C-alpha positions as CSV (number, residue, x, y, z in Angstrom):
1,M,-86.4,44.1,54.4
2,R,-86.9,43.1,51.3
3,M,-85.1,46.2,49.9
4,K,-81.9,45.4,51.7
5,N,-82.3,41.1,50.2
6,K,-82.6,43.4,46.5
7,Q,-79.2,45.5,47.5
8,N,-77.5,42.4,48.6
9,L,-78.4,40.2,45.5
10,L,-77.3,42.9,43.8
11,R,-74.0,43.3,45.1
12,N,-73.6,39.1,45.2
13,A,-74.7,39.1,41.5
14,V,-72.8,41.3,39.8
15,P,-69.0,39.8,40.6
16,S,-70.7,36.9,40.3
17,K,-72.1,37.8,36.2
18,L,-68.1,39.6,35.8
19,G,-66.6,36.9,37.6
20,W,-65.3,35.6,34.4
21,L,-63.2,39.0,33.8
22,R,-61.2,38.5,37.3
23,P,-58.4,36.3,35.8
24,A,-57.9,38.4,33.2
25,Y,-57.4,41.1,35.1
26,W,-55.4,39.4,37.3
27,Y,-53.5,38.4,34.3
28,V,-53.6,42.0,32.2
29,F,-51.7,43.6,35.6
30,F,-49.4,40.5,36.2
31,L,-48.1,41.1,33.0
32,L,-48.0,44.9,33.2
33,P,-44.8,44.9,35.2
34,L,-43.0,42.4,33.1
35,F,-43.3,44.8,30.3
36,T,-43.1,47.4,31.8
37,Y,-40.2,46.1,32.6
38,S,-38.6,44.3,29.4
39,Q,-39.3,47.5,27.2
40,E,-37.1,49.1,30.4
41,Q,-34.9,46.9,30.2
42,P,-31.2,47.7,27.9
43,V,-30.3,45.3,25.2
44,R,-27.9,42.6,25.8
45,T,-24.4,42.7,24.2
46,L,-21.8,40.2,24.0
47,N,-17.8,40.6,23.7
48,P,-16.7,37.3,21.9
49,S,-12.8,38.9,22.5
50,G,-12.7,37.0,26.0
51,F,-13.3,33.8,24.0
52,R,-10.6,31.4,22.5
53,E,-9.5,32.6,19.0
54,T,-9.1,29.3,16.6
55,N,-7.9,28.6,13.1
56,R,-9.1,25.2,12.7
57,V,-12.2,23.3,14.1
58,L,-11.8,20.2,16.1
59,V,-14.3,16.9,13.7
60,G,-13.3,14.0,16.2
61,E,-11.2,12.2,17.9
62,I,-10.2,8.5,16.5
63,S,-9.1,5.7,16.5
64,I,-5.8,5.8,13.3
65,K,-2.6,4.1,11.8
66,V,0.3,5.0,11.1
67,T,2.6,3.3,8.4
68,P,5.2,3.7,6.1
69,L,5.4,5.0,2.4
70,R,5.6,0.8,1.8
71,E,5.6,-2.6,4.0
72,Y,6.5,-5.5,2.9
73,T,6.7,-8.8,5.4
74,L,9.4,-11.3,4.2
75,K,8.5,-14.1,3.8
76,A,10.4,-17.8,3.3
77,G,10.6,-19.3,0.0
78,S,11.1,-22.9,1.2
79,T,11.2,-25.3,3.3
80,G,14.2,-26.5,5.1
81,L,17.6,-25.0,7.3
82,I,17.5,-21.1,7.4
83,E,20.5,-18.7,7.9
84,L,20.7,-14.8,7.9
85,Y,23.8,-13.3,7.3
86,V,23.4,-10.4,9.4
87,P,22.6,-10.1,13.3
88,T,18.6,-9.9,13.9
89,K,19.1,-7.2,15.7
90,P,16.9,-3.8,14.3
91,G,18.5,-2.0,10.9
92,S,19.0,-0.8,7.6
93,Y,19.6,-2.5,4.3
94,K,19.5,-1.8,1.0
95,L,17.6,-2.8,-2.1
96,G,19.7,-6.4,-2.8
97,D,20.7,-6.8,0.4
98,R,20.8,-10.8,1.7
99,L,19.3,-10.9,5.2
100,G,20.1,-14.8,4.6
101,G,18.7,-18.0,2.9
102,V,17.3,-21.7,3.1
103,D,19.7,-24.4,2.0
104,T,21.8,-22.0,0.2
105,A,24.1,-25.5,0.3
106,R,22.4,-26.8,-2.3
107,L,22.0,-23.8,-4.3
108,Q,25.3,-23.0,-4.9
109,L,25.9,-26.5,-6.5
110,D,23.1,-25.5,-8.9
111,Q,24.3,-22.3,-9.9
112,E,28.1,-24.0,-10.7
113,L,26.1,-25.9,-12.7
114,M,24.3,-23.4,-14.3
115,D,27.8,-21.7,-14.6
116,L,28.8,-25.0,-16.7
117,S,25.2,-25.1,-18.6
118,E,26.3,-21.8,-20.1
119,S,29.3,-21.8,-21.0
120,M,29.1,-25.6,-22.4
121,L,26.2,-23.5,-24.5
122,R,28.5,-20.7,-25.7
123,E,31.6,-23.0,-26.3
124,K,30.1,-26.3,-27.0
125,D,26.4,-26.4,-28.9
126,I,26.4,-23.5,-31.3
127,P,29.6,-23.7,-32.7
128,Q,28.4,-27.7,-33.4
129,W,25.1,-26.2,-33.9
130,H,27.4,-24.2,-36.9
131,L,29.7,-27.3,-37.7
132,Q,26.6,-29.4,-38.5
133,R,25.2,-26.9,-40.4
134,K,28.5,-27.1,-42.8
135,S,28.4,-31.2,-43.3
136,Q,24.5,-31.0,-44.2
137,I,24.7,-28.1,-46.4
138,D,28.1,-29.9,-48.5
139,Q,25.8,-33.8,-48.4
140,L,23.1,-31.5,-49.8
141,D,25.7,-29.8,-52.5
142,N,27.1,-33.5,-53.0
143,Q,22.8,-34.8,-53.9
144,L,22.7,-31.9,-56.3
145,S,25.8,-32.9,-58.4
146,K,24.6,-36.5,-58.7
147,I,21.2,-35.2,-59.5
148,E,22.6,-33.0,-61.9
149,G,24.6,-35.8,-63.6
150,E,21.8,-38.2,-64.0
151,R,19.9,-36.3,-65.3
152,S,22.2,-35.0,-68.1
153,L,22.9,-38.6,-68.8
154,T,18.6,-39.4,-69.1
155,Q,18.7,-36.3,-71.6
156,Q,21.5,-37.8,-73.9
157,M,20.1,-40.6,-73.4
158,L,16.3,-39.4,-74.5
159,A,18.0,-37.8,-77.4
160,N,19.8,-40.6,-79.1
161,P,18.4,-43.4,-78.2
162,E,21.0,-44.9,-81.1
163,K,23.9,-44.9,-79.1
164,Y,23.0,-45.9,-75.9
165,K,21.4,-49.5,-77.8
166,E,22.9,-51.7,-76.2
167,L,22.2,-50.4,-72.6
168,F,18.0,-52.0,-73.7
169,Q,19.3,-54.7,-75.4
170,S,18.8,-56.9,-71.6
171,S,15.4,-55.3,-71.5
172,N,11.7,-56.8,-73.3
173,Q,10.4,-53.6,-74.0
174,G,10.3,-51.7,-77.3
175,D,12.7,-48.6,-78.7
176,G,9.1,-47.0,-77.5
177,N,8.8,-47.9,-73.6
178,H,13.0,-47.3,-73.0
179,S,11.9,-43.5,-74.0
180,K,8.7,-43.5,-71.9
181,D,10.5,-45.2,-68.5
182,L,13.8,-42.5,-69.1
183,A,10.9,-39.6,-69.3
184,K,9.6,-40.6,-66.3
185,Y,12.9,-41.0,-64.4
186,L,13.6,-37.3,-66.0
187,N,10.9,-35.8,-64.4
188,E,11.4,-37.9,-61.0
189,L,15.2,-36.2,-61.0
190,S,14.1,-32.9,-61.0
191,L,11.1,-33.3,-58.9
192,H,14.6,-34.3,-56.2
193,E,16.6,-31.6,-57.5
194,V,14.1,-28.8,-56.5
195,Q,13.0,-30.1,-52.9
196,I,17.2,-29.9,-52.5
197,K,17.2,-26.6,-54.1
198,D,14.3,-25.1,-51.9
199,M,16.1,-27.7,-48.3
200,L,19.7,-25.5,-49.6
201,T,18.5,-22.5,-49.2
202,F,16.7,-22.6,-46.1
203,L,20.1,-24.4,-44.6
204,K,22.2,-21.2,-46.2
205,S,19.3,-19.0,-44.7
206,D,19.9,-16.2,-41.7
207,R,16.3,-17.8,-40.7
208,K,17.1,-21.4,-40.2
209,E,20.1,-19.8,-37.6
210,E,17.8,-17.3,-35.8
211,L,15.1,-20.5,-35.5
212,E,17.5,-23.3,-33.9
213,L,19.7,-21.3,-32.1
214,G,17.4,-19.1,-30.7
215,E,15.3,-22.2,-29.9
216,L,18.2,-23.9,-28.1
217,E,18.9,-20.2,-26.4
218,K,15.6,-19.9,-24.9
219,K,15.4,-23.1,-23.5
220,F,18.6,-22.4,-21.8
221,E,16.8,-18.7,-20.9
222,L,13.5,-20.9,-19.5
223,R,15.6,-22.8,-17.4
224,K,17.9,-20.1,-15.5
225,L,14.8,-17.7,-14.8
226,Q,13.2,-21.6,-13.1
227,F,16.9,-21.7,-10.9
228,D,16.5,-17.5,-10.8
229,T,12.9,-18.4,-9.3
230,R,14.3,-20.6,-7.1
231,L,17.3,-18.3,-5.7
232,Q,14.6,-15.5,-4.9
233,Q,12.6,-18.4,-3.1
234,A,15.5,-19.4,-1.2
235,Y,17.5,-16.1,-0.1
236,L,16.3,-13.3,1.8
237,T,16.7,-10.6,-0.4
238,V,15.8,-6.9,0.4
239,P,13.4,-5.6,-2.3
240,F,13.6,-1.8,-1.7
241,D,15.4,0.4,1.1
242,S,14.3,-0.4,4.1
243,E,14.3,-0.5,8.2
244,V,14.2,-4.6,8.5
245,E,12.7,-5.7,12.3
246,F,13.7,-9.4,12.5
247,L,10.0,-12.0,13.3
248,F,11.2,-15.3,13.1
249,P,13.1,-16.6,16.7
250,Y,15.9,-16.9,14.6
251,V,18.4,-18.1,18.0
252,Q,22.7,-17.9,16.6
253,G,24.8,-21.1,17.0
254,E,22.1,-23.4,16.2
255,K,20.3,-25.1,13.5
256,N,16.9,-22.8,12.5
257,Y,14.6,-25.5,10.5
258,I,12.1,-22.5,8.6
259,Q,8.4,-23.9,6.8
260,A,7.6,-22.6,3.0
261,G,5.0,-19.2,3.9
262,M,6.2,-18.8,7.8
263,E,7.6,-15.2,8.5
264,V,10.9,-13.6,8.5
265,A,11.2,-10.0,8.8
266,L,8.9,-7.1,8.7
267,L,10.3,-4.2,6.1
268,R,9.9,-0.5,6.6
269,D,9.7,2.3,3.6
270,L,10.3,5.3,6.0
271,R,10.9,8.7,4.1
272,E,7.2,9.0,4.3
273,L,4.5,8.5,7.1
274,H,1.1,8.4,6.7
275,G,-2.0,8.2,8.8
276,Q,-4.4,5.7,8.3
277,V,-7.9,7.6,9.4
278,P,-10.9,5.7,9.2
279,I,-14.6,8.2,8.0
280,I,-16.7,6.9,10.3
281,D,-19.8,9.5,9.9
282,P,-20.3,9.9,6.2
283,D,-21.1,13.3,7.0
284,W,-17.4,14.1,7.1
285,R,-17.3,13.2,3.3
286,L,-18.7,16.8,3.0
287,F,-15.8,18.8,4.2
288,K,-12.9,20.4,1.9
289,K,-10.3,17.0,1.8
290,N,-7.6,20.0,1.2
291,K,-8.5,21.7,4.9
292,L,-8.3,19.2,7.1
293,E,-5.3,17.7,8.8
294,L,-4.6,15.0,11.1
295,E,-3.4,15.7,14.7
296,I,-1.4,13.0,16.9
297,K,1.3,12.8,19.7
298,S,5.1,11.8,19.3
299,S,8.2,11.7,21.5
300,T,9.0,15.2,20.8
301,G,5.1,16.6,21.4
302,F,1.8,17.0,18.7
303,V,2.8,16.7,15.2
304,I,-0.1,17.5,12.2
305,G,-0.2,15.2,8.8
306,K,-1.6,17.0,5.7
307,Y,-4.5,15.1,3.9
308,L,-2.4,13.4,1.2
309,K,-5.5,11.1,-0.7
310,S,-8.3,8.5,-0.3
311,V,-8.5,5.0,-0.6
312,S,-11.3,2.8,0.0
313,K,-10.0,-0.6,1.2
314,E,-11.1,-4.4,2.1
315,I,-12.3,-4.6,6.0
316,S,-13.8,-7.2,8.3
317,G,-16.0,-8.3,4.7
318,G,-17.1,-4.9,4.0
319,E,-15.5,-1.6,1.9
320,E,-14.5,1.8,3.9
321,L,-12.9,5.0,2.7
322,I,-9.4,6.2,4.8
323,Y,-8.3,9.5,4.2
324,S,-4.5,9.1,4.2
325,F,-2.5,12.0,5.6
326,K,1.0,12.8,5.3
327,F,3.7,14.1,8.0
328,D,6.1,16.1,7.6
329,P,9.8,14.1,7.0
330,K,10.9,16.3,9.6
331,D,8.9,14.1,12.2
332,N,9.6,10.8,11.4
333,F,12.5,10.1,13.8
334,S,9.4,10.8,16.4
335,L,7.0,9.3,14.9
336,R,9.0,5.3,15.0
337,N,6.5,4.0,18.0
338,Q,3.6,5.1,17.2
339,L,4.1,2.1,14.0
340,G,2.3,-0.7,14.4
341,G,-1.8,-1.1,16.2
342,K,-3.1,1.8,16.3
343,T,-2.9,4.5,18.3
344,E,-5.2,8.0,19.0
345,G,-5.3,10.9,16.5
346,K,-7.5,14.4,16.0
347,L,-9.3,15.0,13.3
348,Y,-9.9,19.2,12.3
349,Y,-10.7,21.1,9.9
350,Q,-9.4,24.2,9.0
351,L,-11.1,27.5,8.8
352,T,-10.3,29.9,6.6
353,R,-10.1,32.2,9.0
354,P,-9.2,33.3,12.8
355,A,-13.0,32.2,14.7
356,R,-14.1,32.2,18.4
357,M,-15.1,29.6,20.4
358,V,-18.5,30.3,22.0
359,P,-21.2,28.1,23.9
360,K,-24.3,27.9,22.0
361,F,-26.1,27.6,25.6
362,L,-24.8,31.0,26.4
363,L,-25.3,32.8,23.4
364,V,-28.6,31.1,23.6
365,S,-29.8,32.0,27.0
366,L,-28.7,35.4,26.4
367,A,-31.7,35.9,24.3
368,P,-34.2,34.0,23.8
369,E,-36.3,35.1,22.0
370,T,-34.2,37.0,19.1
371,F,-32.9,33.8,18.7
372,R,-36.7,31.8,18.3
373,V,-37.1,34.7,15.7
374,G,-34.2,34.9,13.9
375,G,-31.4,32.1,14.3
376,W,-28.4,32.5,14.6
377,P,-27.3,35.5,12.1
378,G,-30.0,37.8,13.9
379,L,-28.4,35.8,17.0
380,V,-25.2,37.2,17.1
381,K,-26.0,40.9,15.3
382,Q,-28.2,41.7,19.0
383,L,-25.5,40.4,20.8
384,C,-22.5,41.5,19.1
385,P,-23.7,44.1,17.2
386,N,-20.1,45.6,15.8
387,M,-19.4,42.4,14.1
388,N,-20.3,40.3,11.5
389,F,-21.9,37.2,11.0
390,Y,-19.7,34.3,9.3
391,M,-20.6,31.1,9.6
392,W,-21.5,28.1,12.3
393,G,-21.4,25.1,13.0
394,F,-21.3,22.4,15.4
395,T,-18.7,19.8,17.0
396,P,-19.5,16.9,19.3
397,L,-16.6,16.4,21.9
398,R,-16.8,13.2,23.5
399,S,-16.1,11.5,26.6
400,P,-17.8,9.2,28.5
401,S,-18.9,12.0,31.1
402,L,-19.3,15.1,28.3
403,L,-21.3,15.3,25.3
404,S,-20.9,19.0,24.6
405,Y,-21.8,21.2,21.2
406,K,-20.4,24.6,21.2
407,S,-21.1,27.1,17.9
408,I,-18.2,28.5,15.4
409,L,-18.7,32.0,15.2
410,N,-16.3,34.5,13.6
411,Y,-16.5,37.4,13.6
412,T,-14.7,41.1,12.2
413,S,-15.5,44.5,13.4
414,T,-17.7,46.6,11.3
415,S,-16.6,49.9,12.3
């Protein structure tokens, strides 16, 4: 009895002492089939030829503006009665064409006065100046002749006082005093003669004509510039060849009044159309600009714009970087409806060679351990052994219900 109990005790004790081995034992036997299966399982591969090939990748979908080469809002320069000389429907006009004017009847009278003033300047004021100049020269020449005569007589009186003694008999001063007075008078005549000669030199010089006639002409030019400024403010003149769209509610057959600063028409130079793309993601700046292209819809289909330049603009109190893309001139007509406001566009990055779009999740799910160890290059090497890994990246496809990331793989055959 005691022997049976010892045997039972031993039978019960051995398993209890080796009980810690049981889980490991089961784990080994549980994993062994997996290891065996994994070793026997063939290496999985992927044929990328079944996926779409592309030569560009979507960077993002954004709201953009289509703008002309130049755009100008024509405004009223003064307050008054506005009159349009052309129909108010949109049309094409050339540089210098007048679309209308404000209080132009009064300006016509002012224009006539300006023409008369110019005629008066050329036909009266300038000839009259030349006559006055000649008269002044003649007067100074006469004065100079008189001074020379008086100086000659005074010199004779000083040289021969006895001959002119009778002239001084009424004076109580002696001969010495008369000589002193004559010498003083002779000195005054010499000074006066020098002054008159200087004045004659200036009157006869080209400098006087340049200064005084120049002053007359400059004063008239100033008046003319001021009048031209009034003309520019009053007349609505086209500053460049453009398509004109009228904004002012002009009523034909009625008197239309306008205030200075009110918008009259919008002028667009449509020789070139550009797409303005705000760079909302700082990472977009890392792309090569000449590899970027813009795609938008038009009335005839999708059109592509090539990168042109980048500018910084003040928007809502902050500075924003804008990339400008130029569209092909042959697409300008189909893009006219996109002018004004915003439209949707897609920004693409051009690849250096064609690539295939393969979902990242699919690649990782086929060989997760390989991806963990070797990354994308190792994963592609295993799944596509006859292809070379080129590059990888990700692009978010934004939609309200979907956020999908795709990898960009480019393959070339190694054989």
